DRENPA-3360 file (N, C-alpha, C; in nm, 2 decimals, always signed):
BEGIN
1 = MKAQSIER = +0.09/-0.13/-0.01/+0.01/+0.01/+0.01/+0.07/+0.11/+0.00 ~ +0.19/+0.12/+0.10/+0.28/+0.23/+0.09/+0.35/+0.26/-0.04 ~ +0.40/+0.15/-0.10/+0.46/+0.17/-0.23/+0.37/+0.24/-0.36 ~ +0.23/+0.18/-0.33/+0.15/+0.24/-0.42/+0.12/+0.40/-0.40 ~ +0.11/+0.44/-0.27/+0.12/+0.57/-0.23/+0.24/+0.64/-0.29 ~ +0.36/+0.60/-0.27/+0.49/+0.66/-0.32/+0.48/+0.69/-0.46 ~ +0.45/+0.56/-0.52/+0.42/+0.55/-0.68/+0.31/+0.69/-0.71 ~ +0.20/+0.67/-0.66/+0.11/+0.77/-0.69/+0.16/+0.93/-0.68;
9 = KLYLESEL = +0.23/+0.95/-0.58/+0.29/+1.08/-0.54/+0.39/+1.11/-0.65 ~ +0.47/+1.02/-0.68/+0.57/+1.05/-0.80/+0.50/+1.09/-0.92 ~ +0.41/+1.00/-0.95/+0.32/+1.03/-1.07/+0.25/+1.15/-1.08 ~ +0.19/+1.19/-0.97/+0.14/+1.35/-0.96/+0.24/+1.45/-0.98 ~ +0.35/+1.44/-0.90/+0.45/+1.54/-0.92/+0.51/+1.55/-1.05 ~ +0.52/+1.45/-1.13/+0.57/+1.45/-1.28/+0.46/+1.52/-1.36 ~ +0.33/+1.49/-1.34/+0.21/+1.55/-1.41/+0.22/+1.72/-1.37 ~ +0.25/+1.74/-1.25/+0.22/+1.87/-1.19/+0.36/+1.95/-1.27;
17 = KKNQEHMV = +0.47/+1.88/-1.29/+0.57/+1.96/-1.35/+0.55/+1.97/-1.51 ~ +0.49/+1.86/-1.56/+0.44/+1.87/-1.71/+0.36/+1.99/-1.72 ~ +0.26/+2.00/-1.64/+0.16/+2.09/-1.63/+0.23/+2.25/-1.64 ~ +0.32/+2.24/-1.53/+0.38/+2.39/-1.52/+0.46/+2.43/-1.65 ~ +0.53/+2.32/-1.72/+0.60/+2.35/-1.83/+0.51/+2.40/-1.94 ~ +0.38/+2.33/-1.94/+0.28/+2.37/-2.05/+0.23/+2.52/-2.01 ~ +0.22/+2.54/-1.88/+0.19/+2.69/-1.85/+0.28/+2.78/-1.88 ~ +0.42/+2.76/-1.87/+0.53/+2.84/-1.93/+0.51/+2.86/-2.07;
25 = EFDRIDSL = +0.49/+2.77/-2.14/+0.47/+2.78/-2.30/+0.34/+2.84/-2.33 ~ +0.23/+2.83/-2.25/+0.10/+2.92/-2.28/+0.15/+3.06/-2.25 ~ +0.23/+3.09/-2.13/+0.25/+3.22/-2.13/+0.34/+3.29/-2.22 ~ +0.42/+3.21/-2.29/+0.51/+3.26/-2.38/+0.42/+3.30/-2.52 ~ +0.33/+3.19/-2.54/+0.24/+3.21/-2.67/+0.16/+3.34/-2.63 ~ +0.11/+3.36/-2.50/+0.03/+3.49/-2.48/+0.11/+3.60/-2.51 ~ +0.23/+3.59/-2.47/+0.33/+3.68/-2.46/+0.34/+3.76/-2.63 ~ +0.36/+3.65/-2.71/+0.38/+3.67/-2.83/+0.27/+3.72/-2.92;
33 = DTHLDELK = +0.15/+3.65/-2.88/+0.03/+3.71/-2.94/+0.00/+3.84/-2.90 ~ +0.04/+3.89/-2.77/+0.02/+4.06/-2.74/+0.13/+4.12/-2.81 ~ +0.25/+4.07/-2.82/+0.33/+4.15/-2.90/+0.30/+4.17/-3.06 ~ +0.24/+4.07/-3.10/+0.21/+4.05/-3.25/+0.07/+4.16/-3.26 ~ +0.00/+4.16/-3.17/-0.12/+4.27/-3.17/-0.07/+4.40/-3.18 ~ +0.03/+4.44/-3.09/+0.10/+4.55/-3.09/+0.16/+4.61/-3.22 ~ +0.23/+4.50/-3.27/+0.32/+4.55/-3.41/+0.18/+4.56/-3.51 ~ +0.08/+4.48/-3.50/-0.03/+4.51/-3.60/-0.09/+4.64/-3.58;
41 = TKLALLNT = -0.12/+4.69/-3.44/-0.16/+4.82/-3.42/-0.08/+4.92/-3.47 ~ +0.07/+4.91/-3.45/+0.15/+5.00/-3.50/+0.17/+5.01/-3.65 ~ +0.14/+4.90/-3.72/+0.12/+4.90/-3.88/+0.03/+4.97/-3.90 ~ -0.08/+4.95/-3.86/-0.21/+5.01/-3.88/-0.20/+5.16/-3.86 ~ -0.13/+5.22/-3.74/-0.11/+5.34/-3.73/-0.04/+5.40/-3.85 ~ +0.09/+5.33/-3.88/+0.19/+5.38/-3.97/+0.12/+5.38/-4.12 ~ +0.03/+5.29/-4.15/-0.05/+5.28/-4.27/-0.12/+5.39/-4.28 ~ -0.20/+5.44/-4.16/-0.28/+5.57/-4.17/-0.20/+5.70/-4.19;
49 = RAEDPVFM = -0.09/+5.69/-4.12/-0.01/+5.82/-4.13/+0.05/+5.83/-4.26 ~ +0.09/+5.71/-4.33/+0.16/+5.73/-4.46/+0.07/+5.77/-4.55 ~ -0.05/+5.74/-4.51/-0.17/+5.79/-4.64/-0.22/+5.94/-4.60 ~ -0.17/+6.00/-4.47/-0.19/+6.13/-4.45/-0.12/+6.23/-4.52 ~ -0.16/+6.30/-4.59/-0.08/+6.40/-4.69/-0.01/+6.49/-4.60 ~ -0.06/+6.53/-4.48/+0.00/+6.61/-4.40/+0.13/+6.56/-4.35 ~ +0.13/+6.44/-4.31/+0.24/+6.37/-4.27/+0.35/+6.35/-4.36 ~ +0.30/+6.31/-4.48/+0.40/+6.29/-4.59/+0.47/+6.44/-4.62;
57 = MGIIDLEG = +0.39/+6.54/-4.61/+0.44/+6.68/-4.65/+0.56/+6.71/-4.53 ~ +0.51/+6.67/-4.40/+0.62/+6.69/-4.30/+0.75/+6.62/-4.36 ~ +0.75/+6.49/-4.40/+0.88/+6.43/-4.41/+0.93/+6.50/-4.53 ~ +0.87/+6.54/-4.64/+0.92/+6.58/-4.75/+0.97/+6.73/-4.74 ~ +0.88/+6.81/-4.66/+0.93/+6.96/-4.67/+1.00/+7.01/-4.53 ~ +1.04/+6.92/-4.45/+1.11/+6.95/-4.32/+1.23/+7.03/-4.35 ~ +1.31/+6.99/-4.44/+1.44/+7.06/-4.47/+1.42/+7.20/-4.54 ~ +1.31/+7.20/-4.63/+1.28/+7.33/-4.69/+1.24/+7.44/-4.57;
65 = QRAELQAA = +1.15/+7.38/-4.48/+1.11/+7.47/-4.37/+1.23/+7.51/-4.29 ~ +1.32/+7.42/-4.25/+1.43/+7.45/-4.18/+1.52/+7.56/-4.24 ~ +1.54/+7.55/-4.37/+1.63/+7.64/-4.44/+1.54/+7.78/-4.45 ~ +1.42/+7.78/-4.45/+1.35/+7.92/-4.46/+1.37/+7.97/-4.32 ~ +1.35/+7.88/-4.20/+1.36/+7.94/-4.06/+1.52/+7.99/-4.07 ~ +1.62/+7.92/-4.11/+1.74/+7.98/-4.08/+1.75/+8.10/-4.15 ~ +1.71/+8.12/-4.28/+1.72/+8.25/-4.34/+1.66/+8.38/-4.28 ~ +1.54/+8.35/-4.23/+1.47/+8.44/-4.13/+1.55/+8.47/-4.00;
73 = IKSVESDL = +1.59/+8.37/-3.95/+1.69/+8.40/-3.81/+1.81/+8.51/-3.86 ~ +1.89/+8.46/-3.98/+1.97/+8.55/-4.01/+1.95/+8.69/-4.05 ~ +1.83/+8.70/-4.10/+1.78/+8.82/-4.13/+1.74/+8.91/-4.01 ~ +1.70/+8.85/-3.91/+1.67/+8.91/-3.79/+1.80/+8.93/-3.71 ~ +1.89/+8.84/-3.71/+2.02/+8.87/-3.65/+2.10/+8.98/-3.70 ~ +2.09/+9.01/-3.83/+2.14/+9.14/-3.88/+2.09/+9.24/-3.83 ~ +1.95/+9.25/-3.82/+1.88/+9.37/-3.77/+1.92/+9.40/-3.63 ~ +1.94/+9.30/-3.55/+1.98/+9.31/-3.39/+2.13/+9.30/-3.38;
81 = SGDLEAKK = +2.22/+9.35/-3.47/+2.37/+9.36/-3.47/+2.42/+9.43/-3.35 ~ +2.35/+9.55/-3.33/+2.39/+9.65/-3.22/+2.35/+9.60/-3.08 ~ +2.23/+9.52/-3.06/+2.17/+9.48/-2.94/+2.24/+9.33/-2.90 ~ +2.35/+9.32/-2.82/+2.40/+9.18/-2.79/+2.30/+9.11/-2.70 ~ +2.24/+9.17/-2.62/+2.13/+9.08/-2.53/+2.04/+9.03/-2.61 ~ +1.97/+9.08/-2.70/+1.87/+9.04/-2.78/+1.92/+8.95/-2.88 ~ +2.04/+8.98/-2.93/+2.11/+8.87/-3.01/+2.13/+8.73/-2.95 ~ +2.17/+8.74/-2.82/+2.20/+8.63/-2.73/+2.08/+8.55/-2.71;
89 = ELECSTAQ = +1.97/+8.62/-2.68/+1.86/+8.55/-2.67/+1.78/+8.49/-2.77 ~ +1.81/+8.56/-2.90/+1.76/+8.49/-3.02/+1.84/+8.38/-3.08 ~ +1.96/+8.38/-3.03/+2.05/+8.26/-3.06/+2.03/+8.13/-2.97 ~ +1.98/+8.16/-2.84/+1.93/+8.07/-2.76/+1.80/+8.00/-2.81 ~ +1.72/+8.07/-2.85/+1.58/+8.04/-2.93/+1.60/+7.97/-3.05 ~ +1.70/+8.03/-3.11/+1.73/+7.97/-3.26/+1.76/+7.81/-3.23 ~ +1.87/+7.80/-3.15/+1.93/+7.69/-3.11/+1.82/+7.56/-3.05 ~ +1.72/+7.62/-2.98/+1.61/+7.54/-2.93/+1.54/+7.49/-3.05;
97 = ILSELEGI = +1.49/+7.59/-3.13/+1.40/+7.57/-3.23/+1.47/+7.46/-3.33 ~ +1.58/+7.49/-3.38/+1.66/+7.40/-3.46/+1.68/+7.26/-3.41 ~ +1.70/+7.26/-3.27/+1.73/+7.13/-3.20/+1.59/+7.07/-3.21 ~ +1.49/+7.12/-3.19/+1.34/+7.06/-3.18/+1.31/+7.02/-3.35 ~ +1.34/+7.11/-3.43/+1.32/+7.06/-3.58/+1.41/+6.94/-3.60 ~ +1.51/+6.94/-3.55/+1.61/+6.79/-3.59/+1.53/+6.68/-3.53 ~ +1.51/+6.70/-3.40/+1.42/+6.60/-3.33/+1.32/+6.54/-3.41 ~ +1.22/+6.65/-3.47/+1.10/+6.60/-3.54/+1.16/+6.52/-3.67;
105 = KIWLFVVS = +1.27/+6.58/-3.74/+1.33/+6.52/-3.85/+1.36/+6.39/-3.82 ~ +1.41/+6.36/-3.71/+1.49/+6.23/-3.67/+1.37/+6.13/-3.66 ~ +1.26/+6.19/-3.58/+1.15/+6.11/-3.57/+1.07/+6.07/-3.67 ~ +1.04/+6.15/-3.78/+0.97/+6.13/-3.89/+1.06/+6.03/-3.99 ~ +1.19/+6.04/-3.97/+1.29/+5.96/-4.05/+1.27/+5.81/-4.00 ~ +1.26/+5.80/-3.85/+1.26/+5.68/-3.80/+1.11/+5.62/-3.82 ~ +1.02/+5.70/-3.82/+0.88/+5.65/-3.86/+0.88/+5.59/-4.00 ~ +0.91/+5.68/-4.09/+0.91/+5.64/-4.23/+0.99/+5.52/-4.25;
113 = SGFEQITN = +1.13/+5.50/-4.20/+1.18/+5.39/-4.23/+1.13/+5.28/-4.18 ~ +1.08/+5.28/-4.05/+1.00/+5.16/-4.00/+0.88/+5.11/-4.09 ~ +0.81/+5.23/-4.13/+0.72/+5.18/-4.23/+0.76/+5.13/-4.35 ~ +0.87/+5.16/-4.41/+0.93/+5.09/-4.53/+0.97/+4.96/-4.49 ~ +1.04/+4.92/-4.39/+1.10/+4.82/-4.33/+0.97/+4.72/-4.32 ~ +0.86/+4.74/-4.25/+0.74/+4.67/-4.24/+0.68/+4.62/-4.36 ~ +0.68/+4.73/-4.45/+0.60/+4.71/-4.57/+0.68/+4.62/-4.66 ~ +0.82/+4.62/-4.65/+0.91/+4.54/-4.74/+0.91/+4.40/-4.69;
121 = R = +0.86/+4.37/-4.57/+0.86/+4.21/-4.54/+0.76/+4.13/-4.61;
% end
């Protein structure tokens, strides 16, 4: 009787271990499903943005807008040549604006590159 009890306990422990391994696999599958859903959502968003003419114009026109902004800043700088404090303030503002434009440009490039990579797969 005791041998049967020990045998039954070993059998139940091995079944429990198998079930735990299956649960880990189910968790991995759930995680992959969640990741796949997130990727599908991102792809839908990129498709929507790629069809958005404003978004595409942002990618295409950003450099032109930056050049226009720099030309306007140079014009203002020449007007402020005598006022050093105003010129310094303008330089700080200019640096911040150009930095933000560069950040937008990088973000647009990353998004558009990601879209190209996803659509080419």
